[in-house]
C-alpha positions as CSV (number, residue, x, y, z in Angstrom):
1,M,92.9,111.4,127.5
2,K,96.3,113.1,128.0
3,T,96.3,112.3,131.7
4,R,95.8,108.6,131.0
5,L,98.5,108.5,128.4
6,V,100.9,110.2,130.7
7,F,100.2,107.7,133.5
8,F,100.6,104.9,130.9
9,V,104.0,106.0,129.7
10,C,105.3,106.8,133.2
11,A,104.3,103.4,134.4
12,L,106.0,101.6,131.6
13,L,109.2,103.6,132.2
14,C,109.3,103.6,136.0
15,L,107.8,100.3,137.2
16,P,110.3,97.9,135.5
17,Y,113.3,99.9,136.8
18,L,111.7,100.0,140.3
19,G,111.3,96.2,140.2
20,L,114.9,95.9,139.3
21,L,115.9,98.1,142.3
22,L,113.6,96.3,144.7
23,T,115.3,92.9,143.8
24,G,118.7,94.3,144.4
25,G,119.7,94.2,140.7
26,E,121.7,96.8,138.8
27,W,121.3,98.3,135.3
28,N,124.6,96.8,134.2
29,E,123.4,93.3,134.9
30,L,120.7,93.5,132.2
31,R,121.3,92.3,128.7
32,P,122.8,94.9,126.4
33,F,120.5,96.5,123.9
34,T,122.9,95.9,121.1
35,L,123.7,92.3,120.1
36,Y,124.7,92.6,116.4
37,T,125.3,95.3,113.9
38,S,122.0,97.0,113.1
39,P,120.5,95.7,109.8
40,L,119.6,98.9,108.0
41,P,118.3,97.3,104.8
42,S,116.0,95.0,106.7
43,L,114.6,97.8,108.8
44,A,114.1,100.0,105.7
45,L,112.5,97.3,103.6
46,T,110.2,96.2,106.5
47,A,109.0,99.7,107.2
48,L,108.4,100.5,103.5
49,L,106.5,97.2,103.0
50,L,104.3,98.0,106.0
51,L,103.6,101.4,104.5
52,L,102.8,99.9,101.1
53,Y,100.6,97.2,102.9
54,T,98.7,100.0,104.7
55,A,98.2,102.0,101.5
56,L,96.9,99.0,99.5
57,L,94.5,98.0,102.2
58,H,93.3,101.6,102.6
59,A,92.7,101.7,98.8
60,W,90.7,98.5,99.0
61,L,88.7,99.9,102.0
62,T,88.0,103.1,100.1
63,L,86.7,101.1,97.1
64,R,84.5,99.0,99.4
65,T,83.0,101.8,101.5
66,G,83.5,105.0,99.5
67,N,85.2,106.6,102.5
68,N,88.7,107.8,102.3
69,L,89.8,107.5,106.0
70,F,93.2,109.1,105.4
71,K,91.4,112.2,104.1
72,L,88.5,112.2,106.6
73,Q,90.6,111.3,109.6
74,R,94.1,112.5,108.6
75,N,95.0,114.0,112.0
76,Y,93.8,110.9,113.8
77,F,96.2,108.7,111.8
78,F,99.1,111.1,112.3
79,A,98.4,111.0,116.0
80,S,98.2,107.2,115.8
81,A,101.5,107.0,114.0
82,L,103.1,109.1,116.7
83,A,101.6,107.0,119.4
84,S,102.8,103.9,117.6
85,L,106.3,105.2,117.5
86,I,106.4,105.9,121.2
87,L,104.8,102.6,122.0
88,G,107.4,100.8,120.0
89,W,110.3,102.3,121.9
90,L,108.5,101.7,125.2
91,L,108.2,98.0,124.3
92,V,111.9,97.9,123.4
93,F,112.6,99.4,126.8
94,L,110.4,96.8,128.5
95,N,112.2,94.0,126.6
96,H,115.5,95.3,128.1
97,F,114.3,94.0,131.4
98,S,112.4,90.9,130.3
99,A,114.9,89.8,127.6
100,S,112.1,87.9,125.7
101,W,113.8,88.5,122.3
102,L,117.2,89.5,121.1
103,G,117.9,91.0,117.7
104,Q,120.1,93.3,115.7
105,W,120.1,96.7,117.1
106,G,122.2,99.8,116.8
107,W,122.2,103.3,118.3
108,D,123.5,105.2,115.3
109,A,121.2,107.9,113.8
110,A,120.2,105.8,110.8
111,S,119.2,102.8,112.9
112,I,117.1,105.0,115.3
113,A,115.4,106.8,112.4
114,L,114.6,103.6,110.5
115,S,113.4,101.8,113.7
116,S,111.2,104.8,114.5
117,L,109.7,104.7,111.0
118,L,109.0,101.0,111.4
119,F,107.4,101.5,114.8
120,A,105.3,104.4,113.5
121,A,103.9,102.2,110.7
122,L,102.7,99.4,112.9
123,L,99.6,100.9,114.6
124,P,98.2,102.5,111.4
125,A,98.6,99.1,109.7
126,V,96.7,97.4,112.5
127,L,93.9,100.0,112.5
128,I,93.4,99.9,108.7
129,T,93.4,96.1,108.7
130,R,90.8,96.0,111.5
131,A,88.7,98.6,109.6
132,L,88.9,96.5,106.4
133,L,87.8,93.3,108.3
134,G,84.9,95.2,109.8
135,S,83.7,96.4,106.4
136,F,82.6,92.9,105.5
137,A,78.9,92.6,106.6
138,W,79.0,88.8,107.0
139,V,82.0,89.1,109.4
140,L,80.1,91.6,111.6
141,K,76.9,89.5,111.4
142,K,78.8,86.4,112.5
143,L,80.7,88.0,115.3
144,T,78.0,90.2,116.8
145,R,75.7,87.2,117.5
146,Q,77.9,85.2,119.7
147,F,77.6,84.2,123.4
148,S,77.8,87.0,125.9
149,L,80.2,87.1,128.8
150,P,79.3,88.4,132.3
151,M,81.3,91.5,133.1
152,L,82.3,93.0,136.5
153,D,81.5,96.6,137.2
154,A,84.2,99.1,136.1
155,D,85.7,99.8,139.5
156,T,86.0,96.2,140.5
157,S,87.6,95.3,137.1
158,A,90.0,98.2,137.5
159,F,91.1,97.1,140.9
160,I,91.8,93.6,139.6
161,L,93.6,94.8,136.5
162,I,95.9,97.4,138.2
163,P,97.6,94.9,140.6
164,A,98.1,92.4,137.7
165,A,99.6,95.1,135.5
166,V,101.9,96.4,138.3
167,L,103.0,92.9,139.2
168,G,103.8,92.2,135.5
169,L,105.9,95.3,135.2
170,L,107.7,95.0,138.5
171,G,108.5,91.4,137.9
172,S,109.8,92.0,134.3
173,S,113.4,91.6,135.4
174,A,113.0,89.6,138.7
175,W,110.8,86.7,137.6
176,V,111.4,86.6,133.9
177,T,110.7,82.9,133.5
178,Q,107.6,82.8,135.6
179,L,106.0,86.1,134.7
180,F,107.0,86.9,131.1
181,W,103.5,86.3,129.9
182,L,102.1,88.8,132.5
183,T,104.9,91.3,131.7
184,W,103.8,91.5,128.0
185,A,100.1,91.6,128.9
186,A,100.7,94.4,131.4
187,P,100.6,97.3,129.0
188,L,97.1,96.2,127.8
189,L,95.9,95.5,131.3
190,L,97.1,98.9,132.5
191,L,95.5,100.8,129.7
192,L,92.2,98.9,130.2
193,A,92.3,99.7,133.9
194,L,92.9,103.4,133.2
195,Q,89.9,103.5,130.8
196,L,87.7,101.9,133.5
197,L,88.8,104.3,136.2
198,W,87.9,107.2,133.9
199,H,84.6,105.5,133.1
200,E,85.4,105.1,129.4
201,S,84.7,102.2,127.2
202,T,87.2,99.4,126.5
203,V,87.6,97.1,123.5
204,F,86.0,94.3,125.6
205,A,82.8,96.3,126.4
206,G,80.9,94.6,123.6
207,L,81.4,91.1,125.1
208,R,78.6,91.8,127.6
209,A,76.1,91.9,124.7
210,G,77.8,89.1,122.7
211,D,79.6,91.4,120.3
212,W,83.0,89.9,119.6
213,S,83.7,91.8,116.4
214,R,86.2,94.4,117.8
215,V,88.1,91.8,119.8
216,V,88.4,89.2,117.1
217,C,89.2,91.7,114.3
218,A,91.8,93.4,116.4
219,G,93.4,90.1,117.3
220,I,93.5,89.0,113.7
221,S,94.9,92.4,112.6
222,G,97.7,92.1,115.1
223,L,98.5,88.6,113.9
224,L,98.6,89.7,110.2
225,V,100.7,92.8,110.8
226,G,103.0,91.2,113.3
227,N,103.7,88.1,111.2
228,L,104.1,90.3,108.1
229,A,106.7,92.6,109.7
230,L,108.6,89.7,111.3
231,G,108.6,87.6,108.2
232,V,109.9,90.5,106.0
233,F,112.5,91.5,108.5
234,Q,113.9,87.9,108.7
235,F,113.6,87.3,105.0
236,T,115.6,90.4,104.2
237,G,118.5,89.3,106.4
238,G,117.4,90.6,109.8
239,Q,118.1,88.4,112.8
240,L,115.6,88.1,115.7
241,L,116.0,85.5,118.4
242,T,113.0,84.8,120.7
243,L,113.7,83.4,124.1
244,L,110.1,82.4,124.9
245,P,109.3,78.8,125.9
246,H,107.2,78.1,122.8
247,V,106.8,79.7,119.4
248,L,103.1,80.1,119.9
249,F,103.8,82.8,122.5
250,N,105.0,85.0,119.5
251,Q,101.5,84.7,118.1
252,F,100.0,85.5,121.5
253,G,102.1,88.6,121.6
254,F,100.9,89.7,118.2
255,V,97.3,89.3,119.3
256,L,98.0,91.4,122.4
257,Y,99.6,94.1,120.2
258,G,96.5,94.2,118.1
259,L,94.2,94.6,121.1
260,L,96.5,97.2,122.7
261,G,96.7,99.1,119.4
262,L,92.9,99.2,119.0
263,Q,92.5,100.4,122.6
264,L,95.2,103.0,122.2
265,G,93.5,104.1,119.0
266,D,90.2,104.5,120.9
267,V,91.9,106.7,123.6
268,I,93.4,108.9,120.9
269,A,90.1,109.2,119.1
270,E,88.6,110.7,122.3
271,F,90.4,114.0,121.4
272,W,88.0,114.4,118.5
273,R,84.9,113.3,120.3
274,G,82.0,115.7,119.8
275,K,83.9,117.8,117.3
276,T,82.3,118.3,113.9
277,R,84.4,118.1,110.7
278,P,84.8,121.3,108.9
279,V,82.3,121.7,106.0
280,P,83.5,123.6,103.0
281,S,81.6,126.8,102.4
282,H,79.7,127.2,99.1
283,K,79.2,130.9,99.5
284,K,80.1,133.1,96.6
285,K,83.4,134.9,96.9
286,F,83.4,138.7,97.3
287,P,82.8,140.8,95.2
288,I,79.3,139.5,94.4
289,P,78.5,140.2,90.8
290,V,75.7,142.7,90.3
291,V,73.1,141.9,87.6
292,V,71.6,144.9,85.9
293,K,68.1,144.3,84.3
């Protein structure tokens, strides 16, 4: 698990810059990170609303299933929040090369802290939304009885996905207009390839048997959380300018984030695989009372 995550982070950090060097570009030629003054109220309100959204959906999920995931899987959600924070900054770094969106950004301590809080709230929100959608029996029944897709073996799939991911990351600054879609799909493709090389399951594994539940629920979760965060940010005064050819590509990006978030959550969950949860002991405390007959 740790090795795959290290490879994933290093690839997202190194390959875009390597592509810039191979094309003869320079760091100073890229768009600056900061375009406007950072909107602290918008960042704070968006992060707080995402946390409130996650808490409300978790409460609903607890009422439906009787399982308190924040209590049963507390460490998992803490790890997911940390991974979400790192992923958020990696995507900001990737956007520095592809320049797919421009927005208000600042490098003062308050802006970095609030941005980090916002990024950390995204993945847990996606995971809780997907868990809630999966708690409806009729949704699972409908999505697990769909048509199946033929799948290549793991090694063949990995050797197809890796060049595609590398091309997308290398071309993030050189062929922005032509390869922007592959650039933003590259993190998911790379993580899928790493899973296959390590002979682990992916979010698309169920398609072979006609089970579309994980893919569809993850995509819908990404759409809901992404549009909620973007809508609140803009409604509260934040400015975000997308430079994509069509507005539908924004929605495509949210779906990709949902799938990437679920796959990243699966990788993190491997740390607890095979480990049993601690069971509270019901033994009597010492000293044991002595009963005299």
